[in-house]
C-alpha positions as YAML, in Angstrom:
chain: A
units: angstrom
residues:
- id: 1
  name: UNK
  ca: [0.00, 0.00, 0.00]
- id: 2
  name: UNK
  ca: [1.23, 3.49, -0.85]
- id: 3
  name: UNK
  ca: [2.11, 5.39, 2.33]
- id: 4
  name: UNK
  ca: [3.60, 8.56, 0.84]
- id: 5
  name: UNK
  ca: [2.70, 9.70, -2.66]
- id: 6
  name: UNK
  ca: [3.71, 12.94, -4.36]
- id: 7
  name: UNK
  ca: [2.08, 14.11, -7.58]
- id: 8
  name: UNK
  ca: [3.12, 17.00, -9.84]
- id: 9
  name: UNK
  ca: [4.87, 18.93, -7.09]
- id: 10
  name: UNK
  ca: [6.29, 22.31, -8.07]
- id: 11
  name: UNK
  ca: [8.35, 24.67, -5.96]
- id: 12
  name: UNK
  ca: [9.96, 27.97, -6.97]
- id: 13
  name: UNK
  ca: [12.58, 30.02, -5.15]
- id: 14
  name: UNK
  ca: [12.18, 33.28, -7.01]
- id: 15
  name: UNK
  ca: [12.71, 32.35, -10.65]
- id: 16
  name: UNK
  ca: [14.54, 29.12, -9.80]
- id: 17
  name: UNK
  ca: [12.40, 25.99, -10.12]
- id: 18
  name: UNK
  ca: [13.56, 23.64, -7.38]
- id: 19
  name: UNK
  ca: [10.87, 21.01, -8.02]
- id: 20
  name: UNK
  ca: [9.49, 20.42, -11.51]
- id: 21
  name: UNK
  ca: [6.29, 18.32, -11.59]
- id: 22
  name: UNK
  ca: [8.02, 16.02, -9.13]
- id: 23
  name: UNK
  ca: [6.53, 12.60, -8.34]
- id: 24
  name: UNK
  ca: [7.32, 9.96, -5.74]
- id: 25
  name: UNK
  ca: [5.67, 6.80, -4.42]
- id: 26
  name: UNK
  ca: [6.76, 5.13, -1.17]
- id: 27
  name: UNK
  ca: [4.97, 1.93, -0.14]
- id: 28
  name: UNK
  ca: [4.76, 0.50, 3.35]
- id: 29
  name: UNK
  ca: [7.54, -1.43, 5.09]
- id: 30
  name: UNK
  ca: [10.37, -0.68, 2.71]
- id: 31
  name: UNK
  ca: [13.49, 1.45, 2.73]
- id: 32
  name: UNK
  ca: [13.07, 3.92, -0.11]
- id: 33
  name: UNK
  ca: [16.37, 5.41, -1.23]
- id: 34
  name: UNK
  ca: [15.91, 9.01, -2.31]
- id: 35
  name: UNK
  ca: [19.12, 9.76, -4.18]
- id: 36
  name: UNK
  ca: [20.51, 12.64, -6.19]
- id: 37
  name: UNK
  ca: [23.31, 15.14, -6.35]
- id: 38
  name: UNK
  ca: [23.59, 17.94, -3.82]
- id: 39
  name: UNK
  ca: [21.21, 20.65, -4.98]
- id: 40
  name: UNK
  ca: [19.03, 18.27, -7.00]
- id: 41
  name: UNK
  ca: [15.95, 18.90, -4.81]
- id: 42
  name: UNK
  ca: [16.08, 16.20, -2.13]
- id: 43
  name: UNK
  ca: [15.97, 18.51, 0.89]
- id: 44
  name: UNK
  ca: [13.32, 20.73, -0.70]
- id: 45
  name: UNK
  ca: [11.15, 17.63, -1.19]
- id: 46
  name: UNK
  ca: [11.59, 16.51, 2.42]
- id: 47
  name: UNK
  ca: [10.86, 20.01, 3.70]
- id: 48
  name: UNK
  ca: [7.66, 20.07, 1.64]
- id: 49
  name: UNK
  ca: [6.55, 16.70, 3.04]
- id: 50
  name: UNK
  ca: [7.17, 17.94, 6.57]
- id: 51
  name: UNK
  ca: [5.49, 21.27, 5.70]
- id: 52
  name: UNK
  ca: [8.57, 23.18, 6.76]
- id: 53
  name: UNK
  ca: [8.07, 25.10, 3.50]
- id: 54
  name: UNK
  ca: [5.13, 25.83, 1.23]
- id: 55
  name: UNK
  ca: [5.03, 24.52, -2.34]
- id: 56
  name: UNK
  ca: [3.47, 26.21, -5.34]
- id: 57
  name: UNK
  ca: [1.36, 23.40, -6.81]
- id: 58
  name: UNK
  ca: [0.85, 19.67, -6.73]
- id: 59
  name: UNK
  ca: [-0.38, 17.23, -4.09]
- id: 60
  name: UNK
  ca: [1.26, 15.22, -1.34]
- id: 61
  name: UNK
  ca: [-0.68, 12.25, 0.00]
- id: 62
  name: UNK
  ca: [0.07, 10.54, 3.30]
- id: 63
  name: UNK
  ca: [-1.67, 7.27, 4.07]
- id: 64
  name: UNK
  ca: [-4.13, 7.97, 1.25]
- id: 65
  name: UNK
  ca: [-5.09, 11.49, 2.35]
- id: 66
  name: UNK
  ca: [-3.91, 14.75, 0.74]
- id: 67
  name: UNK
  ca: [-1.94, 17.01, 3.05]
- id: 68
  name: UNK
  ca: [-3.59, 20.22, 4.16]
- id: 69
  name: UNK
  ca: [-1.43, 23.02, 5.56]
- id: 70
  name: UNK
  ca: [-4.19, 23.77, 8.07]
- id: 71
  name: UNK
  ca: [-4.09, 20.20, 9.42]
- id: 72
  name: UNK
  ca: [-0.80, 18.87, 10.71]
- id: 73
  name: UNK
  ca: [-2.24, 15.86, 12.52]
- id: 74
  name: UNK
  ca: [-0.46, 13.55, 10.06]
- id: 75
  name: UNK
  ca: [2.84, 14.53, 11.70]
- id: 76
  name: UNK
  ca: [1.89, 12.33, 14.64]
- id: 77
  name: UNK
  ca: [2.76, 9.41, 12.36]
- id: 78
  name: UNK
  ca: [5.96, 10.80, 10.83]
- id: 79
  name: UNK
  ca: [9.37, 11.19, 12.44]
- id: 80
  name: UNK
  ca: [12.31, 13.10, 11.01]
- id: 81
  name: UNK
  ca: [16.03, 12.47, 11.58]
- id: 82
  name: UNK
  ca: [18.30, 15.27, 10.29]
- id: 83
  name: UNK
  ca: [21.81, 14.78, 8.96]
- id: 84
  name: UNK
  ca: [23.46, 16.38, 12.00]
- id: 85
  name: UNK
  ca: [21.24, 16.00, 15.09]
- id: 86
  name: UNK
  ca: [21.68, 18.66, 17.74]
- id: 87
  name: UNK
  ca: [20.96, 18.12, 21.43]
- id: 88
  name: UNK
  ca: [21.89, 20.16, 24.52]
- id: 89
  name: UNK
  ca: [25.32, 18.86, 25.44]
- id: 90
  name: UNK
  ca: [24.62, 19.06, 29.17]
- id: 91
  name: UNK
  ca: [21.70, 16.61, 29.01]
- id: 92
  name: UNK
  ca: [22.12, 12.87, 29.38]
- id: 93
  name: UNK
  ca: [20.88, 10.65, 26.57]
- id: 94
  name: UNK
  ca: [18.10, 9.28, 28.75]
- id: 95
  name: UNK
  ca: [17.04, 12.83, 29.65]
- id: 96
  name: UNK
  ca: [16.79, 13.76, 25.97]
- id: 97
  name: UNK
  ca: [14.49, 10.78, 25.43]
- id: 98
  name: UNK
  ca: [12.41, 11.67, 28.50]
- id: 99
  name: UNK
  ca: [11.91, 15.23, 27.25]
- id: 100
  name: UNK
  ca: [10.99, 13.93, 23.79]
- id: 101
  name: UNK
  ca: [8.50, 11.49, 25.30]
- id: 102
  name: UNK
  ca: [6.94, 14.31, 27.29]
- id: 103
  name: UNK
  ca: [6.82, 16.59, 24.24]
- id: 104
  name: UNK
  ca: [5.01, 14.04, 22.05]
- id: 105
  name: UNK
  ca: [2.57, 13.15, 24.80]
- id: 106
  name: UNK
  ca: [3.50, 9.64, 25.85]
- id: 107
  name: UNK
  ca: [1.63, 8.77, 29.02]
- id: 108
  name: UNK
  ca: [3.72, 8.80, 32.19]
- id: 109
  name: UNK
  ca: [2.82, 5.16, 32.87]
- id: 110
  name: UNK
  ca: [4.31, 4.15, 29.50]
- id: 111
  name: UNK
  ca: [7.26, 6.53, 29.37]
- id: 112
  name: UNK
  ca: [9.98, 4.52, 31.09]
- id: 113
  name: UNK
  ca: [8.99, 1.36, 29.22]
- id: 114
  name: UNK
  ca: [9.15, 3.08, 25.82]
- id: 115
  name: UNK
  ca: [12.46, 4.77, 26.64]
- id: 116
  name: UNK
  ca: [13.97, 1.43, 27.68]
- id: 117
  name: UNK
  ca: [12.70, -0.17, 24.46]
- id: 118
  name: UNK
  ca: [14.20, 2.42, 22.12]
- id: 119
  name: UNK
  ca: [17.52, 2.48, 24.00]
- id: 120
  name: UNK
  ca: [17.81, -1.27, 23.53]
- id: 121
  name: UNK
  ca: [16.52, -1.13, 19.95]
- id: 122
  name: UNK
  ca: [19.11, 1.41, 18.85]
- id: 123
  name: UNK
  ca: [21.89, 0.02, 21.07]
- id: 124
  name: UNK
  ca: [22.67, 3.27, 22.89]
- id: 125
  name: UNK
  ca: [25.45, 2.02, 25.15]
- id: 126
  name: UNK
  ca: [25.73, 5.03, 27.46]
- id: 127
  name: UNK
  ca: [22.24, 6.46, 28.05]
- id: 128
  name: UNK
  ca: [23.35, 8.01, 31.35]
- id: 129
  name: UNK
  ca: [26.28, 9.92, 29.87]
- id: 130
  name: UNK
  ca: [25.96, 13.53, 28.79]
- id: 131
  name: UNK
  ca: [25.32, 14.01, 25.07]
- id: 132
  name: UNK
  ca: [28.41, 16.20, 24.86]
- id: 133
  name: UNK
  ca: [30.45, 13.03, 25.42]
- id: 134
  name: UNK
  ca: [28.73, 11.13, 22.62]
- id: 135
  name: UNK
  ca: [30.39, 10.29, 19.31]
- id: 136
  name: UNK
  ca: [28.66, 11.40, 16.10]
- id: 137
  name: UNK
  ca: [27.41, 7.87, 15.57]
- id: 138
  name: UNK
  ca: [25.93, 7.69, 19.05]
- id: 139
  name: UNK
  ca: [24.21, 11.07, 18.59]
- id: 140
  name: UNK
  ca: [22.71, 9.71, 15.39]
- id: 141
  name: UNK
  ca: [21.46, 6.66, 17.29]
- id: 142
  name: UNK
  ca: [19.96, 8.97, 19.90]
- id: 143
  name: UNK
  ca: [18.14, 10.88, 17.16]
- id: 144
  name: UNK
  ca: [16.75, 7.62, 15.77]
- id: 145
  name: UNK
  ca: [15.73, 6.49, 19.26]
- id: 146
  name: UNK
  ca: [13.92, 9.80, 19.78]
- id: 147
  name: UNK
  ca: [12.13, 9.32, 16.47]
- id: 148
  name: UNK
  ca: [11.10, 5.76, 17.31]
- id: 149
  name: UNK
  ca: [9.47, 6.81, 20.58]
- id: 150
  name: UNK
  ca: [6.30, 7.75, 18.72]
- id: 151
  name: UNK
  ca: [6.26, 4.48, 16.73]
- id: 152
  name: UNK
  ca: [6.05, 6.35, 13.41]
- id: 153
  name: UNK
  ca: [4.51, 4.94, 10.26]
- id: 154
  name: UNK
  ca: [7.12, 6.84, 8.26]
- id: 155
  name: UNK
  ca: [10.69, 7.60, 9.33]
- id: 156
  name: UNK
  ca: [12.37, 10.27, 7.18]
- id: 157
  name: UNK
  ca: [16.16, 10.30, 7.31]
- id: 158
  name: UNK
  ca: [18.14, 13.09, 5.67]
- id: 159
  name: UNK
  ca: [21.76, 12.07, 4.95]
- id: 160
  name: UNK
  ca: [22.03, 10.06, 8.20]
- id: 161
  name: UNK
  ca: [25.50, 8.63, 7.50]
- id: 162
  name: UNK
  ca: [27.17, 11.64, 5.86]
- id: 163
  name: UNK
  ca: [29.17, 12.67, 8.93]
- id: 164
  name: UNK
  ca: [30.15, 9.19, 10.12]
- id: 165
  name: UNK
  ca: [33.37, 7.21, 9.77]
- id: 166
  name: UNK
  ca: [33.24, 3.85, 7.90]
- id: 167
  name: UNK
  ca: [32.59, 1.76, 11.02]
- id: 168
  name: UNK
  ca: [29.91, 4.14, 12.27]
- id: 169
  name: UNK
  ca: [28.25, 4.11, 8.84]
- id: 170
  name: UNK
  ca: [28.20, 0.30, 8.72]
- id: 171
  name: UNK
  ca: [26.68, 0.03, 12.19]
- id: 172
  name: UNK
  ca: [24.03, 2.63, 11.40]
- id: 173
  name: UNK
  ca: [23.16, 0.99, 8.07]
- id: 174
  name: UNK
  ca: [22.71, -2.33, 9.87]
- id: 175
  name: UNK
  ca: [20.32, -0.60, 12.26]
- id: 176
  name: UNK
  ca: [18.36, 1.04, 9.44]
- id: 177
  name: UNK
  ca: [18.10, -2.26, 7.59]
- id: 178
  name: UNK
  ca: [16.66, -3.93, 10.69]
- id: 179
  name: UNK
  ca: [14.00, -1.25, 11.17]
- id: 180
  name: UNK
  ca: [12.05, -1.82, 7.95]
- id: 181
  name: UNK
  ca: [9.97, -4.58, 9.58]
- id: 182
  name: UNK
  ca: [8.70, -1.97, 12.04]
- id: 183
  name: UNK
  ca: [8.28, 1.16, 9.93]
- id: 184
  name: UNK
  ca: [8.67, 2.63, 6.45]
- id: 185
  name: UNK
  ca: [11.85, 4.60, 5.84]
- id: 186
  name: UNK
  ca: [12.43, 7.40, 3.34]
- id: 187
  name: UNK
  ca: [16.22, 7.50, 3.18]
- id: 188
  name: UNK
  ca: [17.70, 10.55, 1.49]
- id: 189
  name: UNK
  ca: [21.38, 10.33, 0.59]
- id: 190
  name: UNK
  ca: [24.05, 11.12, -1.98]
- id: 191
  name: UNK
  ca: [26.25, 8.25, -0.74]
- id: 192
  name: UNK
  ca: [25.29, 5.65, -3.35]
- id: 193
  name: UNK
  ca: [27.10, 2.72, -1.77]
- id: 194
  name: UNK
  ca: [25.05, 3.19, 1.39]
- id: 195
  name: UNK
  ca: [21.82, 3.35, -0.61]
- id: 196
  name: UNK
  ca: [22.68, 0.20, -2.55]
- id: 197
  name: UNK
  ca: [23.38, -1.68, 0.66]
- id: 198
  name: UNK
  ca: [20.22, -0.78, 2.52]
- id: 199
  name: UNK
  ca: [17.41, 0.28, 0.15]
- id: 200
  name: UNK
  ca: [14.64, -1.82, -1.42]
- id: 201
  name: UNK
  ca: [13.61, 0.83, -3.92]
- id: 202
  name: UNK
  ca: [15.20, 4.00, -5.22]
- id: 203
  name: UNK
  ca: [14.11, 7.27, -6.74]
- id: 204
  name: UNK
  ca: [16.69, 9.43, -8.50]
- id: 205
  name: UNK
  ca: [16.04, 13.17, -8.62]
- id: 206
  name: UNK
  ca: [17.81, 15.54, -11.00]
- id: 207
  name: UNK
  ca: [17.00, 19.21, -11.54]
- id: 208
  name: UNK
  ca: [13.85, 18.81, -9.44]
- id: 209
  name: UNK
  ca: [12.45, 15.92, -11.49]
- id: 210
  name: UNK
  ca: [12.25, 12.19, -10.86]
- id: 211
  name: UNK
  ca: [14.34, 10.62, -13.63]
- id: 212
  name: UNK
  ca: [14.48, 7.02, -12.37]
- id: 213
  name: UNK
  ca: [12.41, 4.97, -9.94]
- id: 214
  name: UNK
  ca: [12.17, 1.25, -9.31]
- id: 215
  name: UNK
  ca: [13.10, -1.76, -7.19]
- id: 216
  name: UNK
  ca: [16.82, -1.79, -6.45]
- id: 217
  name: UNK
  ca: [17.42, -5.37, -7.58]
- id: 218
  name: UNK
  ca: [15.49, -4.95, -10.81]
- id: 219
  name: UNK
  ca: [17.33, -1.74, -11.71]
- id: 220
  name: UNK
  ca: [20.73, -3.30, -11.07]
- id: 221
  name: UNK
  ca: [19.84, -6.49, -12.97]
- id: 222
  name: UNK
  ca: [18.57, -4.51, -15.94]
- id: 223
  name: UNK
  ca: [21.88, -2.71, -16.23]
- id: 224
  name: UNK
  ca: [24.70, -5.09, -17.15]
- id: 225
  name: UNK
  ca: [28.25, -4.33, -18.17]
- id: 226
  name: UNK
  ca: [30.49, -6.04, -20.68]
- id: 227
  name: UNK
  ca: [32.37, -7.57, -17.76]
- id: 228
  name: UNK
  ca: [32.24, -11.21, -16.68]
- id: 229
  name: UNK
  ca: [33.02, -12.62, -13.26]
- id: 230
  name: UNK
  ca: [34.53, -16.06, -12.57]
- id: 231
  name: UNK
  ca: [34.30, -17.55, -9.09]
- id: 232
  name: UNK
  ca: [36.35, -20.65, -8.29]
- id: 233
  name: UNK
  ca: [38.90, -22.06, -5.84]
- id: 234
  name: UNK
  ca: [41.85, -22.09, -8.27]
- id: 235
  name: UNK
  ca: [41.92, -18.37, -9.02]
- id: 236
  name: UNK
  ca: [45.62, -18.21, -9.87]
- id: 237
  name: UNK
  ca: [45.27, -20.97, -12.44]
- id: 238
  name: UNK
  ca: [42.23, -19.37, -14.04]
- id: 239
  name: UNK
  ca: [43.88, -15.96, -14.07]
- id: 240
  name: UNK
  ca: [46.94, -17.39, -15.84]
- id: 241
  name: UNK
  ca: [44.76, -19.25, -18.34]
- id: 242
  name: UNK
  ca: [42.72, -16.18, -19.25]
- id: 243
  name: UNK
  ca: [45.84, -14.00, -19.41]
- id: 244
  name: UNK
  ca: [47.93, -16.29, -21.62]
- id: 245
  name: UNK
  ca: [45.54, -18.48, -23.63]
- id: 246
  name: UNK
  ca: [42.45, -16.36, -24.23]
- id: 247
  name: UNK
  ca: [43.05, -13.95, -27.13]
- id: 248
  name: UNK
  ca: [39.39, -12.95, -26.96]
- id: 249
  name: UNK
  ca: [39.85, -11.42, -23.47]
- id: 250
  name: UNK
  ca: [40.41, -7.66, -23.43]
- id: 251
  name: UNK
  ca: [41.02, -6.70, -19.79]
- id: 252
  name: UNK
  ca: [41.38, -8.85, -16.68]
- id: 253
  name: UNK
  ca: [41.81, -8.27, -12.94]
- id: 254
  name: UNK
  ca: [41.47, -10.05, -9.63]
- id: 255
  name: UNK
  ca: [38.73, -8.68, -7.36]
- id: 256
  name: UNK
  ca: [37.10, -9.58, -4.06]
- id: 257
  name: UNK
  ca: [34.49, -11.60, -5.95]
- id: 258
  name: UNK
  ca: [36.97, -13.56, -8.06]
- id: 259
  name: UNK
  ca: [38.33, -12.68, -11.50]
- id: 260
  name: UNK
  ca: [36.69, -9.97, -13.57]
- id: 261
  name: UNK
  ca: [37.38, -9.67, -17.29]
- id: 262
  name: UNK
  ca: [35.96, -8.11, -20.43]
- id: 263
  name: UNK
  ca: [35.73, -9.56, -23.94]
- id: 264
  name: UNK
  ca: [36.94, -8.10, -27.16]
- id: 265
  name: UNK
  ca: [34.50, -7.17, -29.89]
- id: 266
  name: UNK
  ca: [32.75, -10.16, -31.52]
- id: 267
  name: UNK
  ca: [33.85, -12.56, -28.74]
- id: 268
  name: UNK
  ca: [31.11, -14.74, -27.25]
- id: 269
  name: UNK
  ca: [30.45, -16.29, -23.86]
- id: 270
  name: UNK
  ca: [30.78, -19.75, -25.45]
- id: 271
  name: UNK
  ca: [34.44, -18.94, -26.14]
- id: 272
  name: UNK
  ca: [35.00, -18.80, -22.39]
- id: 273
  name: UNK
  ca: [33.35, -22.17, -21.75]
- id: 274
  name: UNK
  ca: [35.28, -23.75, -24.64]
- id: 275
  name: UNK
  ca: [38.56, -22.52, -23.16]
- id: 276
  name: UNK
  ca: [37.81, -23.95, -19.71]
- id: 277
  name: UNK
  ca: [36.72, -27.25, -21.25]
- id: 278
  name: UNK
  ca: [39.84, -27.50, -23.40]
- id: 279
  name: UNK
  ca: [42.13, -27.04, -20.39]
- id: 280
  name: UNK
  ca: [39.86, -29.08, -18.08]
- id: 281
  name: UNK
  ca: [39.47, -26.24, -15.58]
- id: 282
  name: UNK
  ca: [36.50, -26.35, -13.21]
- id: 283
  name: UNK
  ca: [34.80, -23.09, -12.17]
- id: 284
  name: UNK
  ca: [32.02, -22.54, -9.65]
- id: 285
  name: UNK
  ca: [30.29, -19.57, -11.29]
- id: 286
  name: UNK
  ca: [30.50, -17.51, -14.45]
- id: 287
  name: UNK
  ca: [28.16, -14.55, -14.88]
- id: 288
  name: UNK
  ca: [27.90, -11.08, -16.30]
- id: 289
  name: UNK
  ca: [28.65, -8.38, -13.80]
- id: 290
  name: UNK
  ca: [25.81, -6.05, -12.92]
- id: 291
  name: UNK
  ca: [26.46, -2.37, -12.66]
- id: 292
  name: UNK
  ca: [26.69, -0.74, -9.26]
- id: 293
  name: UNK
  ca: [24.22, 1.93, -8.26]
- id: 294
  name: UNK
  ca: [26.98, 4.45, -8.93]
- id: 295
  name: UNK
  ca: [27.27, 3.16, -12.52]
- id: 296
  name: UNK
  ca: [23.51, 3.50, -12.99]
- id: 297
  name: UNK
  ca: [23.54, 6.97, -11.44]
- id: 298
  name: UNK
  ca: [26.25, 8.23, -13.81]
- id: 299
  name: UNK
  ca: [24.65, 6.64, -16.86]
- id: 300
  name: UNK
  ca: [21.18, 8.04, -16.17]
- id: 301
  name: UNK
  ca: [22.43, 11.55, -15.40]
- id: 302
  name: UNK
  ca: [24.70, 11.60, -18.43]
- id: 303
  name: UNK
  ca: [21.74, 10.62, -20.62]
- id: 304
  name: UNK
  ca: [19.47, 13.12, -18.88]
- id: 305
  name: UNK
  ca: [21.84, 16.04, -19.23]
- id: 306
  name: UNK
  ca: [22.83, 15.27, -22.82]
- id: 307
  name: UNK
  ca: [19.28, 15.83, -24.06]
...
């Protein structure tokens, strides 16, 4: 079921058109990756959904109902996590959660239980330390815990991993991935590797317009390169064979997956199998390499901007 749907959204800043008949469709219990370059319109879209700004025309639907600027009751079911959360440094993590619980109206009888649940859910290791002593990653976890207090139907995250180191990013992505059974996540980012690792569906925005949308796996499968991947136990032997006895191979390299190589023009996949059969070499897998999300991103934007 569609939880958040945007139709023909337009937003001007003076003469600059930030959103151009923009459309988006986020269904329940998925992580929707909202990707695009800086300045493409991601933050403007999120601000419009949260009604932090007005838009000029179009309609935003939440849970089947069009948003009305005179009725903000839908925000009871939406939580927002900014890219750099800010909390008073003198407060303890648990105190931040207690104030949030009070602000959103959680009954006193339920408050401690809910706070304990979100602390455990987000693995905040030091809830009784002052926020000023928290790492960036732990402050991000605190922001997510605060958002989860209200049990939102939709969790909007704006560049949540942009300020984190590699380990902090991995841990946060694992957390985000685990949350999709509990809520729907609109995940805005320009870090494409993060989006590829965590998102079920993506929407690519460029110049205020949606230029690509679809299931992550289907998009990546539909975009294949001219590269093949061999997986086997005897990598050195296969590498030597392809390097020295395969005139149809153009480029070759060892990767984490196995051996990746490209074919020269007019070469066929059957040439590879014939070579392995001739030299009696067993391989586990041979397949065409899919593009990464970064490859798709570059290809789509190059096509879009060449028109």
